[in-house]
C-alpha positions as a Python dict, from the first residue, in 0.01 Angstrom:
ca = {
    (1, 'M'): (0, 0, 0),
    (2, 'R'): (308, -52, -221),
    (3, 'K'): (313, -425, -130),
    (4, 'I'): (-51, -462, -230),
    (5, 'I'): (12, -300, -568),
    (6, 'L'): (317, -519, -632),
    (7, 'L'): (124, -828, -527),
    (8, 'A'): (-164, -734, -757),
    (9, 'L'): (76, -681, -1048),
    (10, 'A'): (245, -1013, -981),
    (11, 'M'): (-88, -1194, -971),
    (12, 'T'): (-203, -1045, -1301),
    (13, 'A'): (125, -1141, -1468),
    (14, 'L'): (111, -1499, -1342),
    (15, 'P'): (-168, -1622, -1574),
    (16, 'A'): (16, -1491, -1881),
    (17, 'W'): (336, -1665, -1775),
    (18, 'A'): (156, -1985, -1676),
    (19, 'N'): (-25, -2004, -2013),
    (20, 'S'): (280, -1948, -2233),
    (21, 'V'): (334, -2231, -2477),
    (22, 'T'): (692, -2325, -2563),
    (23, 'Y'): (810, -2473, -2892),
    (24, 'I'): (836, -2815, -2721),
    (25, 'D'): (475, -2788, -2598),
    (26, 'A'): (349, -2673, -2938),
    (27, 'K'): (531, -2956, -3121),
    (28, 'A'): (382, -3213, -2883),
    (29, 'F'): (35, -3062, -2939),
    (30, 'A'): (92, -3077, -3316),
    (31, 'D'): (193, -3443, -3304),
    (32, 'R'): (-115, -3520, -3092),
    (33, 'D'): (-355, -3319, -3310),
    (34, 'E'): (-222, -3451, -3641),
    (35, 'A'): (-259, -3809, -3513),
    (36, 'S'): (-620, -3736, -3413),
    (37, 'V'): (-733, -3634, -3763),
    (38, 'P'): (-968, -3896, -3907),
    (39, 'K'): (-833, -4072, -4217),
    (40, 'E'): (-1094, -3914, -4442),
    (41, 'R'): (-976, -3564, -4335),
    (42, 'A'): (-602, -3637, -4324),
    (43, 'Q'): (-569, -3592, -4701),
    (44, 'A'): (-720, -3242, -4673),
    (45, 'L'): (-464, -3154, -4406),
    (46, 'L'): (-175, -3283, -4618),
    (47, 'H'): (-305, -3102, -4926),
    (48, 'T'): (-335, -2765, -4752),
    (49, 'Q'): (5, -2812, -4588),
    (50, 'G'): (159, -2872, -4931),
    (51, 'E'): (-6, -2560, -5071),
    (52, 'A'): (109, -2356, -4770),
    (53, 'I'): (466, -2480, -4815),
    (54, 'G'): (455, -2376, -5181),
    (55, 'R'): (330, -2026, -5096),
    (56, 'A'): (587, -1982, -4816),
    (57, 'M'): (876, -2108, -5027),
    (58, 'S'): (787, -1876, -5316),
    (59, 'V'): (796, -1581, -5073),
    (60, 'C'): (1121, -1701, -4912),
    (61, 'A'): (1311, -1801, -5226),
    (62, 'Q'): (1557, -1514, -5181),
    (63, 'A'): (1653, -1657, -4838),
    (64, 'V'): (1776, -1976, -5004),
    (65, 'S'): (2137, -1976, -5113),
    (66, 'S'): (2382, -2240, -5221),
    (67, 'E'): (2496, -2266, -4860),
    (68, 'D'): (2404, -2562, -4648),
    (69, 'I'): (2057, -2489, -4507),
    (70, 'P'): (1991, -2681, -4187),
    (71, 'P'): (1656, -2854, -4131),
    (72, 'F'): (1397, -2659, -3936),
    (73, 'V'): (1048, -2703, -3791),
    (74, 'V'): (763, -2453, -3775),
    (75, 'V'): (456, -2531, -3565),
    (76, 'V'): (134, -2337, -3620),
    (77, 'K'): (-180, -2307, -3412),
    (78, 'L'): (-504, -2292, -3611),
    (79, 'D'): (-832, -2139, -3503),
    (80, 'A'): (-1172, -2293, -3586),
    (81, 'S'): (-1160, -2154, -3942),
    (82, 'G'): (-808, -2282, -4007),
    (83, 'K'): (-638, -1943, -3978),
    (84, 'V'): (-291, -1945, -3823),
    (85, 'G'): (-294, -1764, -3491),
    (86, 'E'): (45, -1841, -3338),
    (87, 'T'): (371, -1994, -3458),
    (88, 'W'): (681, -2154, -3304),
    (89, 'R'): (1009, -2231, -3474),
    (90, 'K'): (1305, -2462, -3419),
    (91, 'G'): (1596, -2335, -3628),
    (92, 'D'): (1732, -1989, -3691),
    (93, 'S'): (1842, -1989, -4055),
    (94, 'P'): (1715, -1699, -4268),
    (95, 'L'): (1491, -1948, -4450),
    (96, 'A'): (1342, -2078, -4124),
    (97, 'V'): (1269, -1725, -4003),
    (98, 'C'): (1112, -1628, -4337),
    (99, 'F'): (911, -1952, -4354),
    (100, 'E'): (768, -1892, -4006),
    (101, 'K'): (672, -1537, -4098),
    (102, 'A'): (507, -1652, -4422),
    (103, 'M'): (315, -1923, -4237),
    (104, 'S'): (183, -1674, -3983),
    (105, 'T'): (-45, -1517, -4246),
    (106, 'Q'): (-191, -1838, -4391),
    (107, 'T'): (-516, -2027, -4359),
    (108, 'L'): (-509, -2406, -4378),
    (109, 'F'): (-785, -2663, -4360),
    (110, 'T'): (-1082, -2636, -4123),
    (111, 'P'): (-963, -2842, -3827),
    (112, 'P'): (-1174, -3100, -3645),
    (113, 'H'): (-1131, -2894, -3325),
    (114, 'A'): (-978, -2566, -3218),
    (115, 'P'): (-721, -2483, -3128),
    (116, 'F'): (-546, -2726, -3361),
    (117, 'Y'): (-167, -2751, -3385),
    (118, 'T'): (22, -2878, -3689),
    (119, 'S'): (388, -2875, -3783),
    (120, 'F'): (605, -2833, -4089),
    (121, 'E'): (928, -3032, -4064),
    (122, 'M'): (1148, -2899, -4342),
    (123, 'D'): (1469, -3061, -4464),
    (124, 'L'): (1575, -2931, -4805),
    (125, 'H'): (1842, -3199, -4839),
    (126, 'H'): (1585, -3479, -4816),
    (127, 'E'): (1220, -3517, -4899),
    (128, 'T'): (1016, -3232, -4749),
    (129, 'G'): (815, -3354, -4452),
    (130, 'V'): (485, -3219, -4333),
}
C-alpha cells in the first residue's frame, strides 16, 4: 500500500516538473514570439514595453546607485489580455530583482496569441534594449 501511495505521489508531481519553464526556455520563447509579431503590431509592442520600463524604473529608482549595475534580462509571459502571468530573470542585482517584481504586475499590449513571451534586455551603460 505504501508503494502505491508513493507511486501516485510521484506521478502527480511529474507533470509539474515536466512543465516547468526555465529562464533559457522563456528567453527562447520570447525571441520566437517577438519575431512573429506582424510589422503593423510591432510598434504597439515596442510602445508598451517602453511604457512598462518607465513604470518599473520609477518604482525601482531607489535600487539604482552610483555603483556599476550589470546588465540584466527579464522575460515575461503574457496572457490573452496582455497581463503578465509569469516572469524569469537573468541577473541578481537589486535593480534586476526590483525590475522583475515591478514587471510582474503590469499589462502590456494584447498579443497576437497566448501565451506570448517577451523580454526586456536592460543595460544601463548603453542604450536600453527591449
